[in-house]
N, C-alpha and C positions, 0 to 999 in steps of 0.2 A: 210544437211538434206532435205528430200523431202518436198512438200507442206503440207502433212499430216504425222504425226508420224507413222512410219511403225513398227507394233507390231507383234511379234510372241508369240504364246501361247503354253507353254509346259505343257501338262496334260489337255486335253480337256474332262473334265468330268462334273459332275453336277454343281459345283460352277462356272466353266469357262463359260459354256453355259447358265447358269441361271443368272449370275451377271456380270462377267468381260467382256465378249465379247459384250453383249448388251449395257452396260454402256460406254465402250470405244467408240463404234460406236455412242452412243448418244451425246458424246462430240462434234461431228462434226469435230474433229481435229485429229482423229486417224483412221488408216486403219489396219485391220487384214490381214497381208500379208501371214502368214503361221501358221499352227497348227500342234501339235504333240500329238500322243497318242500311247502307245505301243501295244494295241490290235487293229489289223487291221480292224476287222469288225465294231467296234465302231468308229474308225477313218473315215472310208468310209461314215458312216451315218452322222457324224458331218460335213465332208467336203461338202457333198451334201446339207444338210439343211442350213449350214451357208454361202454357196457360197464363199468358200475360195480357191484361186488358187493353193496353195501349201500345201501338207500334208505329214507328215513324221511319221514313227514309231520310229525313233531314233533322240533324241533331239540334239545330237552332229552333225549329218548330217544336221539338220535344221540350226544350228548355222553356219555351214560351207558354206551352199549353199544359204540360203535365205538372201535377202537384208533387214536388220533390223536396227532400231534405239533403240528398247526396247523389252523386253520380260516380259511376265507374267508367273510365275512358280506356277502351280496349281496341282502338283503331290501329291501322298501320302506323309504324313508328314516326313517319314524317307528318302525321296528322294529329298529333297529341296536343300541340301548343294552343291552338285557338279554342277548342272546346274546353280545355282545362281552365284557361284564364276566363273565358266567358262564364263558366259555371261558378267559379270563385267570385267573380264580380257580382253575380246574382245572389251571393250569400250561401251557396251550396258547398258542402264538404266534398272532397274529391279524392278518389283513389285512381292512380294512373298506372298503366302497365309499364314495364321496363322496356327499353330505356325511356326515361320520361321525355326525352327530346333527342334530336340529332346534333344540336348545337348548344353549347353552354349558355350562350346569351338567351336562348329560348327557355332553357331550364331555369335560369335565375329570374327570368321574367315571371314564370309560374310561382316561384318562391315569393317574389315581391307581391304578387296578387294575393297569395294566401295570407301574407302578413297584413296587407291592407284590410282584407275581409275578416281577419281573425277566425279563419276556418282551417280545418284539418286538411292537409295535403300529404297523402301517403303514397309511396311508390311500391308497387307490388313485387318486390324482391322476396321470393320465398326461401332463398338459400340461407339467409341469416336467421330464419325462424325454425329451421329444422332442429330436432332434439340434439343432434351431434354438434351443430354449429353453436348452439347456445351453451353446451357443455364446454366447448373449446374456449369460447369467450369468457365464461366464468373462471376457467382455469387460468387464463392469462390475466384476468382482472385481479385474481387472488395471488398472483406472483408465482405460480407453480414452476415456471422455468425462468424466473427473473425478468429483467428488462428485455423486451423483444427487440431483436436486431434485424431479422430477415424473415420474409414470408415467401414461400415458394408454392405455387399452385399449378397443377397440370389438369387440363380438361380435354377429353376426347368426345366429340359430338358426332352426330349423324346428320350432316347438313348438305352433302353433295346432291341429295335428291332434290333440293330446292333449285340448285343452280346448274347441275350437270345433267341429271336424269330427267328433271322437270316432271317427275311423277312420284308422289309419295308412296313408299312401299305399302303393301297390303297389311303387313304386320303392324305398322304404325297406324294406319287407318283403322284397323280393328280395335286397337287400344283406345283411340280417341272416340270412336263410335260408342264403345262400351261406357266410357267415363262420362261422355256428354249426353248420351241418350238420343242423339240425332240420327236420322236415317242416312242412307248412302248418298242420296241426292244433295244433302246439305254440304257435302265435301266435293262436289263436282269440280269446283274451281281449282282444286289441288292439281288436277291433271291438265289444266289449261293455263300455260305460262302467262298469257296476256291478262288473265283474270286473277291469278294468285299473286298477291302483293309481295310475299316473301321471295319470289323468284325475280323481283325487280330491285336492283341495287338502289335506285333513287328512293323507293318507298321503304325498303328495309334499312337503308343507311350504310350498306356494305354487305359483308358476308358473315362468317362465323363469329368474328370477334365482337361486332356490335350486337349480335343476336344472343348467342349463348354465352359469349365471353363477358358480356356486361354483368352477368351474375357473379363471375369470378372477381371482376373488378370491385363490385360492391362488397363482396365478402372480404377481400383483401384490405380495403380501406377501413372497413368496420373492425376487423381483427387488429389491424395496424394502429388504429386510433387516431388517424389524421388523413387529410387530403394529400394528393400528390402535388409536388412542386416542379418535378421534371420527369419527362417520359421519353423513352427511346424504343423504337419498334422496328422489326423486320417482318414483312409479310410476303406471301407468295405472289399476291397481285396488288394488294392495297386498294387504291381508289379506282383503278382502271377496270378491274373485274372483281367479282365477289371473292374475298379472301377465304380460303379454307384452312390455312395454316398461319399461325402467328407466334412470334416470340417477342415478348414485351418486358421491359424493365422500367422501374420507376424508383424515385426517392420520395418518401413522404415528408411532410413538413417537420415531423419529429425525428427525421433521419433514419427511419426504418426503411430497409431496402425491400423491394417487391420484384419477384420474377414470375411471370405468367406465361405458360406455354399452352396454346390452344391448337388442336388439330382435328381435322375431319377424318373419319374412317368409314369406308363404305360397308365394311362388315359390321354387324351388330356387336356391341361390347356390353358386358354387364357392369363393369366398373371402370370408368375412364377418368374419375375425379380423385386426385390425391393432393394432400396438403402437408407441408412441413413448415413449422414455425420454430425458428432458432432464437434462443434467448441466452442471456449470460450464464444461466445455471442449468441449461438443458435444452432438449429438443422435444417438441410435441408433434405427433403425426396423426392425420385423420385420413382414412381411406375405407374401402369396403370391408376391411377386417376389424374396424373399430377405431378407437382413439387411444393412443399410448403416449405417456410422458416418460422420457428417459432423462434421468438426473444422476448425480453422484450416488444417490441412494439405491439406484437400480431402475428397472422398468416397471411402470405401474399402468394398469388399464383404467381409463376414465369412463364412467357410465354416462350415457346420454341423459339429458335433463328433460324428463317427461316425454309426451308424444310430440310428433311434428305438428306445427301450426300452419294454418293458411292465413294470408293477409286479411281476409274478410273479418276474422274474429277480432284482432286488435283494432281494425278500422272502426268497427261498430262500437267497440269499447271506448275508443278515443272520443267518439262523438257523444255517446250516451252516458258514459261514466267519468269523462274527463281523464282517462288513463293516459300515460305517456305514449307518445307516437314512436314506435320502434324503428320506423323507416321513413323519416321526415323528408320533405322535399329537398332540404339542403343536402342530405346524403345522396339523393338521386342526382342532384346537380353536380356534385363532385365526381360522381361516376361518369356522367356525360362528358365533363371536362377531360377526364382521364382518357376515355375512348376517343374523343375528338383529337386529342393530342397524339395518341398512338397512330391514328390514320395519317395525320399530318407528318409525323416523324417518318413513317414508312414511305410516304410519297416524296418527301424532301431529303430523306437520308440524313437526318440531323437530330440532335437532342432538342426537344421542345419544352420550353418553360411554361408552367401552368400557374395562372393567377386566378384568384377567386374574390368576389366582392366581400367586403368586411361584414 
């Protein structure tokens, strides 16, 4: 391996330019060697702005020609599986955006490829890496509220602009431009429904629940400490149209109960995410006002654990230092199985049993 980790990025869009590439560079231990995007005009803009030597419109050509140690796969949701498995089969480490796949069978195929290759497969869920989430997990691990019985999560997102308005608001565009450093023309496809993949149910995999909701699913399974074994869901549209509102319940393998409520809101909100974890000895809450534990001894504030982290930092450390993988492929596959079961439940109006490979 070279002095720095040589990384190729497949799918140089909003998330890659706004988060993955800047944070990989911020580690000081990774070099962006090559980038790939299927639309040539956006690829050219990214290559110039990011100062990357190699750029490809075909990810297979990039894997064939570029000298790489790892790749980031940040394509539309329905296009993760093939490049992830191909990269792993070539002996490359992989970080893949959430959700890692739209079908559990594809997600577990990625996990199997990583095991065969003995390479790192990380899913870019940043929710469990936040300072608040890490503090909550530590509190639960240390028994602050006793045995966990139920987890309740509420999320309010801003997703109707994908599916109803078909134009991303200027307020959102401005934030992304600032964080990514990309010019206006890089985001032209946001206003063209046939070009913007998130406006397409087939590519996105659904609506709000598969997109933003998958973060809540991952956090719930992580805090609950087990995968789901049964899921039931009610959605406003389900598979026929993009869902913008969903109410989902699940039982985890360890009998922890999970309730997730996801809703779209056309008005901007500053704090739409709230969590309540119920244990035998108390209740722990996390929202925009902080983290609080309520027990027989009274109410206590819990301080966040250090700064927020981005997935790039542990990804690089896993590869170069042999550090533990905080978001392994197995966790991502369990989240995919949960989301897939929720959509099936909404469509079939039934409780769906979830099974996972051993």
